[in-house]
C-alpha positions in Angstrom: 3.9 13.0 -26.2 6.2 13.2 -23.1 8.7 10.5 -22.8 8.4 8.5 -19.5 11.2 6.8 -17.6 11.7 5.0 -14.3 15.1 4.6 -12.5 15.6 2.2 -9.7 17.8 2.9 -6.7 17.6 6.6 -7.5 17.6 8.5 -4.3 21.3 9.1 -4.6 24.4 8.7 -6.7 24.2 7.5 -10.3 20.5 6.9 -10.0 19.6 10.4 -8.8 21.9 12.0 -11.4 20.3 9.8 -14.1 16.8 11.0 -13.0 18.0 14.6 -13.0 19.5 14.4 -16.5 16.5 12.6 -18.0 14.0 15.0 -16.4 16.1 18.0 -17.7 15.3 16.7 -21.2 11.7 17.4 -20.4 10.9 13.8 -19.7 8.5 12.6 -16.9 10.7 10.5 -14.6 9.7 8.2 -11.8 12.4 8.2 -9.1 12.2 4.7 -7.6 13.8 3.9 -4.2 13.4 1.5 -1.3 13.8 4.2 1.3 10.7 6.3 1.1 12.0 9.3 3.2 15.2 9.6 1.2 13.3 9.1 -2.1 10.8 11.8 -1.4 13.5 14.2 -0.2 15.4 13.6 -3.5 12.1 14.2 -5.5 11.4 17.4 -3.6 14.9 18.7 -4.3 14.7 17.9 -8.0 11.1 19.2 -8.4 12.2 22.4 -6.7 14.4 22.9 -9.8 11.3 22.7 -12.0 11.9 19.1 -13.1 9.0 16.7 -13.7 9.9 13.9 -11.2 7.6 11.6 -9.2 8.5 9.3 -6.4 7.5 5.6 -6.4 8.4 3.2 -3.6 10.2 0.2 -5.0 12.2 -2.5 -3.3 13.8 -4.6 -6.0 14.0 -7.6 -3.7 10.2 -7.7 -3.1 7.7 -9.1 -5.6 4.9 -7.1 -3.9 6.8 -3.8 -3.9 7.7 -4.1 -7.6 4.2 -5.1 -8.6 2.8 -2.1 -6.6 5.2 0.2 -8.3 4.2 -1.1 -11.8 0.6 -0.6 -10.9 1.2 3.0 -9.8 3.1 3.8 -13.0 0.3 2.3 -15.1 -2.3 4.3 -13.3 -0.3 7.5 -13.7 0.9 7.3 -17.3 -0.2 4.0 -18.9 3.1 3.1 -20.4 6.9 3.3 -19.8 9.3 4.3 -22.5 12.6 3.8 -20.6 13.5 1.5 -17.7 16.9 2.0 -16.0 17.8 -0.9 -13.7 20.3 1.0 -11.5 19.7 -0.4 -8.0 22.7 -2.3 -6.8 24.9 -3.1 -3.8 28.6 -3.8 -3.4 28.4 -6.7 -1.0 31.3 -8.0 1.1 34.9 -7.5 0.2 37.5 -10.2 0.6 39.2 -13.0 -1.2 37.2 -15.8 -2.8 38.2 -18.4 -0.2 36.6 -16.3 2.5 33.3 -15.6 0.7 30.1 -16.4 2.6 27.3 -18.0 0.7 24.8 -16.0 2.7 26.4 -12.8 1.8 26.6 -13.7 -1.9 22.9 -14.7 -1.8 21.9 -11.2 -0.4 24.0 -9.5 -3.1 22.6 -11.5 -5.9 19.1 -10.8 -4.7 19.6 -7.1 -5.4 22.1 -7.1 -8.3 20.8 -10.1 -10.3 17.3 -11.1 -9.3 16.2 -7.5 -8.8 16.7 -6.4 -12.4 14.9 -9.6 -13.6 12.0 -9.0 -11.2 11.7 -5.3 -12.2 12.1 -5.9 -15.9 9.4 -8.6 -16.0 7.0 -6.6 -14.0 7.3 -3.6 -16.3 7.3 -5.4 -19.6 3.6 -4.8 -20.2 4.1 -1.1 -19.8 7.2 -1.1 -21.9 5.3 -2.8 -24.7 2.8 0.0 -24.7 5.5 2.4 -25.7 6.4 3.2 -29.3 10.2 2.8 -28.8 10.8 1.0 -25.5 14.3 0.6 -24.1 16.0 -0.9 -21.0 19.3 0.1 -19.5 21.0 -2.3 -17.1 23.6 -0.6 -15.0 26.4 -3.1 -14.9 30.2 -2.7 -14.3 33.5 -3.3 -16.0 34.2 -5.7 -13.1 31.7 -8.0 -14.7 33.7 -8.2 -17.9 35.7 -11.5 -18.4 38.1 -9.6 -20.6 38.8 -7.0 -18.0 39.1 -9.6 -15.2 41.7 -11.5 -17.2 43.7 -8.3 -18.2 47.0 -8.3 -16.2 47.0 -4.5 -16.2 44.2 -4.6 -13.7 45.6 -7.2 -11.4 47.2 -4.8 -8.9 44.3 -2.5 -8.9 41.4 -4.9 -8.6 42.0 -7.9 -6.2 40.0 -11.1 -7.0 36.6 -11.3 -5.4 33.4 -13.3 -6.0 30.3 -11.4 -5.2 30.2 -8.1 -7.1 32.1 -9.1 -10.2 30.1 -12.4 -10.5 26.8 -10.6 -10.0 27.6 -8.1 -12.8 28.8 -10.8 -15.1 25.5 -12.5 -14.6 23.7 -9.2 -15.3 25.6 -9.0 -18.6 24.4 -12.4 -19.7 20.9 -11.5 -18.6 21.1 -8.5 -20.8 22.2 -10.6 -23.8 19.4 -13.1 -23.3 16.7 -10.4 -22.9 18.1 -8.7 -26.0 17.6 -11.9 -28.0 14.1 -12.6 -26.6 12.5 -9.1 -26.4 11.6 -8.3 -30.0 11.0 -4.5 -30.3 12.6 -3.6 -27.0 16.2 -2.3 -27.0 18.2 -3.4 -24.0 21.9 -2.7 -23.2 24.3 -3.0 -20.3 26.3 0.0 -19.1 29.6 0.3 -17.3 29.6 3.7 -15.5 33.3 3.5 -14.9 35.1 4.3 -11.6 32.7 7.0 -10.5 32.7 8.7 -7.0 29.7 7.1 -5.2 28.9 5.6 -1.8 29.6 2.2 -3.4 33.4 2.9 -3.4 33.4 5.5 -0.5 33.7 8.2 -3.2 37.2 7.1 -4.3 36.2 7.1 -7.9 37.9 9.6 -10.2 34.8 10.2 -12.5 32.1 12.7 -11.7 28.4 11.6 -11.5 27.8 13.3 -14.8 30.6 11.3 -16.5 29.4 8.1 -14.8 25.9 8.6 -16.2 26.9 9.6 -19.8 26.5 6.1 -21.2 23.2 5.6 -19.3 21.7 8.8 -20.8 22.9 8.0 -24.3 21.4 4.5 -24.3 18.2 5.7 -22.8 17.7 7.8 -26.0 15.3 7.0 -28.7 17.8 5.6 -31.2 20.8 3.2 -30.8 22.0 -0.4 -30.5 20.6 -3.3 -28.6 22.2 -6.3 -26.8 25.5 -4.5 -26.2 27.8 -3.4 -23.4 29.0 0.2 -23.3 30.8 2.8 -21.3 30.9 6.5 -22.0 33.6 6.0 -24.6 32.0 3.1 -26.5 31.7 -0.7 -26.5 33.1 -2.6 -23.6 34.4 -6.2 -24.1 32.3 -8.9 -22.5 
C-alpha cells in the first residue's frame, strides 16, 4: 500500500523540498498551498520528474479551506499516513517594546492556530492509517534553552512574534503527543536554512533543512520530541 502524505505551505522552500523528497520515496504526496497558481506550478514541475504529487488548495487560516482540503484527500485516498505542518510566516522584526498586537495576531494565526486547525481537521484521516505521524515544523528560536544561551545573544536579537509562536507550537506538539494515542507527533528545527523567510541568508541547503522532517516522517521513531538534523533539541 502506497504511503500518503500532505505538506502545508509547500509551493516553495522547505515545504516543496519535503514534498519532493517524500515523493521520491514512492509516496503519494499532496502539495498543499494557499496560492493556487504557485502550488499548481510546483506540482507540474515535480510531476514532470515522474513524482506522484497532487495539488490541494489549503489556507491554514481558513476553517472552510482546511475542511475542503481534508474532504478532497478523503475522496482521493481515504486516509493520511503523514501530515507535515510546514506553513509559517516570519512576521515583523523589531524589539519587543515596538511589537504591534495586530502583527502578532496575524503571525499566530498562521504559525500557531494554523497547525491546530489543520491537525484537527485531518485527525479522522490519520486515524485511518496503520502508523500515522505528524511533523510540526518549528524552530530553534522557539527553544527556551537556546533563547537563554549567551552564545546566541549577538546573533539573534530579542523579538516577540516568531520565537513566541514557535515556542507555542512546541508546547502544542507536547500536548498532542500526550493526547493522541497511536499517532506519533514531533517538532522539528530545520536549522538556519536558506529560504525566503530569512532572505536566503541561511547557511544550510534545503536538503539539509529537511533532513529531520524526512526522518521523522518515516514509519518508525519517537514521539513527543523536538529534533534537528543532528538529534534532540532542548526545549
